N, C-alpha and C positions, 0 to 999 in steps of 0.2 A: 252281786248284792244278795243278801240273805232274804228268804221268803218271810212275809209277815207272820207274826206269832199268832197261833189260834188262841181264842179266848181274849179276855180284856187286858191281860197283863203280859208283858214280855219279861225276859230273864232279869233285866235290871230292876224293875219294880218288885219282882218276886224276891230278889236278893235282899232288898231293903226291908220288905215285909218280914222276911225270915229273921233278919238281924234285929229288928225291933220287937218281934214276937207277936205280930198281928195278922198272920196269914189267914186264920179262920175268919176273923172279922172282915178282912179285905175280900175274901171270897164271897161273903154275904153281901157286902156293899157293892161289889162288882156286878151283881145282878141288875143294878140300876143302869148300867151302861148299855144303851140300845144302839141299834144300827139304822133306825128310822126316825123321822121327825113327826111326832104325834101332833094332833090338833092344838093341844094346849101349848106345846113348844113353839109351833108356828105362830100362834097368837102372841106369845111373849116376844118373839123376834120382831114381829110387825110393829110393836110399840116402841122399839128402841131407837134413840137418836145417834147411837154410836156402836161400833164393833171393834174389838181388839183382835188383830190378826198376827200370828207368828209364823215365820217361814225362814228359809235360808236364801241368801242372795246368790248371784252367779258365782261369787268368789268363795262360797261356802260359809260365809258368816251368817249367824242366826240373829234375827232382829224381831222386835215386836213393834207394831205400828197401830195408830188409832184412826179409824175411818169414821167420818161424821156425815150425817144427812138427816133430812126430815123423816120422822117416823114412817115406816113403809119402805125405806131405801134398802132394808134387808127383809126378805120375805121367803117363805117356803113355797115352792112351786110343786111339791109332791113329797111323798114320804122319804125320798132319798136324795133330795136336791134343794138347795137354797140359792137364791140369786141376790147379789149385792150390786146395787145400781150405780155405785161410784167407786173409783179406785183411789189410791193414795194421792196426796198432793204432790206437786212438782218438787223434785229434789229428795223425795222420801227414799230411804235405802232399799225399800222393798218394791219400788215402782216397777222395775223390770220383772221381778219374780211374780208379781200379781197380774202380769200381762202375759204370762207364759203357761201354756197348757201343760198339765201334768205336775205342777208344783204341789208338793205336799204341804198343807197348811193346817194350823190349829186356830180356832177362834174361841173367843169368850164374849158373851153379851152380858154385861153387868148393869143393873138398873139401880142407881143410888137412891131413887125415890122409894123403892119398895124393898131394897136390900135383897134382891133376888139375882141369881146369876145362872148362866147355862153355858156349857162348853160343847162345841161341835167341831169335829175334826174330819178331814177328808182330803180329796184331790181336786185341784182347781181346773175349771174349764173356762175358756175365754168367751165373753159375751160382749155385745155392743154396749159400750159405756161403762163396763164393769167386769164382773166375773161371777161364776157360779161355783158352788162347792158340791161335789159328789160325796155324799155323806157316808162316813164309815163308823163314826162314834158320836153319840149324843147322850149327854147326861147333865143333870142339875147338881148344884152344890148347895150346902146349907149356907145361911146368911152369916155365919160366924166370921168375925173380924171385918165385916163390911161396914163402912160408914154411911150414914144416911145424909143425902144432899137433895136440894131442890134446884131445878133448872131456872136460870135467869134469862139470858138472852144470848144470841150468837155474837161472837167478837166480829166487829165490822171491818177491822183493819188488822194487818199483820204483814211483816216483811218476808215471810217464808222462812227458809233456812237462814239462820243468823250465825251459826258457828259449827265448824267441823274440827275434829282433832282426835288425838289418841290418848288423852288424859283429861281429867276433870279440872276445869278452872275453879277459882275460889267461889264464884257465884254458883256454879253447878254443884259444888260440894254443899253449899248452903241449901240448895234445892233438895238434894238427897236427904240431908239431915232433917229437913222440915217435912218430909213426905209422910203421909199416913196411909198411902196406897201406892202400890206399883204392880206391874204385870211382868211375868217372866215367860218367855218363849223357849221351848226346848225341842229336841228331836231325838229319834232313835232309829235312824236309817229306814229300813223297810217298814217299821211300825209307825212311821209318820211323825208329824209335828203336833205340838200341843201348846196352848196358851193358858196360863193360870194366873190367879190373883194372889197377892200378899197384902195383908193389912195389919196395922198396928198403930200405937200412939207415936206422934212425931219423935224421932230419935231412934226408932226401932231398927232402922238401917244405919249401921255404923260406917263411917268413912275412915278407913285405916290409912289411906294414902291417896294421892291423886289418881292412882290406878288400881286401887283395891277396896272393895266393899265387903260387908258381912251382915247377915241378918239371921235371927233365930228361926228355927222351924217350930211353929206352934202346933199343938195337938190338933189334928184335923180328922179327915174321913177314913184314914188308914189305907187309902189306895197307894199313896206315894208315887203318883205318876210323874211328877216333876223330878223328885229325887231319883226315881228309877231311870228316867231318861238321862239324867246327869251321870248316873253310874255307867250307862251304856255309851254316852257321848257327852263330853264336857262342854260342848258349845252351847251358848245361851245368849238371849237378848233380853234386855230390861227396858221397860217403858215407864217413865215417871211423868204423869200428866199433872200440870198445875191447874187444878179445877177452877180457880178463881180468876186467872188471867189468860187461860187458853194456851199457854206455852207447853211444849212437849220436849222431854229429854229422852233420847234413845241411846242405849249403850249396847255394844256387842262385845262379847269376850268369851271367857271360859270360867266354869264354876265347878266347885267340888264340895262335898258334904263332910263335915267333921262330926264324928260320932263320939260323944264324950262318955267318960266312965260313969257319970251320974245319970245317964240315960237321955240327956238333952242332946240336941243337934243344932248345928249352925252351918249355914252355907256361906262360902267365901267365893267372891267373884272377882276375876281379874279383867280390868278394862282393856280392850284392844282398839276400839273405835267409838267415837262420840258424835252424835248429830243433835243439835239444839235448834228448835224451830218455833215460830209463832205464825200460824197460818190463819188467814181470815176465814170466818165461817165456823170456827170451833165454838161449841156450846160452853157458856160460862155457867158455873154452879155456885150455890151458896156455901158458906162455911159449914163444916161437918157437925153432925151429931154422932159422936163416936159410938161404936158398937159396945153394948153392955158386957160382952165377953172379954173385952180388953183389960178389965180390972182383975181377971183371974187367969191370965195366960199361963200355959204350962210350957216350959222350954225344955 
């Protein structure tokens, strides 16, 4: 296995930055990627009722999952370590990976109340009742394309995993078309895993067939960490949370980026595995207040 890349970007991200012509901007923005958890970051994590985690399972499939708990279930225990007090629910495709020391994971804490988000990537260590992350990268992202929501109450009931498959059902396709938010997990071998956010108005994710999706790449922070990972490794995992009823749709497959002549970009995703679940304890949220940036998205 190749050694980790020095600096914040590996060859895949650098290739995309060069292709789009934003290398200088990316170098400037990349200075915000740290290797330690500052006090303000630790305080933010301690207020969050959920955490999105991305990793590969034992078969090599990449997934994203949503962990939920009372605020404080995620906390920083030092400048280079966070502890997560609960693991994924039974039947989750990452249950084994998140109980295995050495798993490379990416996390994103997103607060719909304040439209703030923070990404933290590293290596897993097993703890009693959950896991810890030995931190390698920490950075915030701007609130662009995040929808504002308010928490309501936990879902008291849920049957757990309700469906597994290798293609989207008609109901799952409706879920994807109606989504205004999803999360994408990617990896780049020795450079670790990453979990990121995508947001847009309902319909921004196209369902091309029961096994193929596509979405536009909106103008962002110029890092191109997700597209860079997909350049190095096409495996990806998508997570579509239904904020209002607590359901979660998880997809694993492969993705590639289309670079168009007009300068726009689109990601196409091929579905290989599907898990749909409704677990008790998921936090329910209000209907969204859409991001003001969505009226002027650049594709």
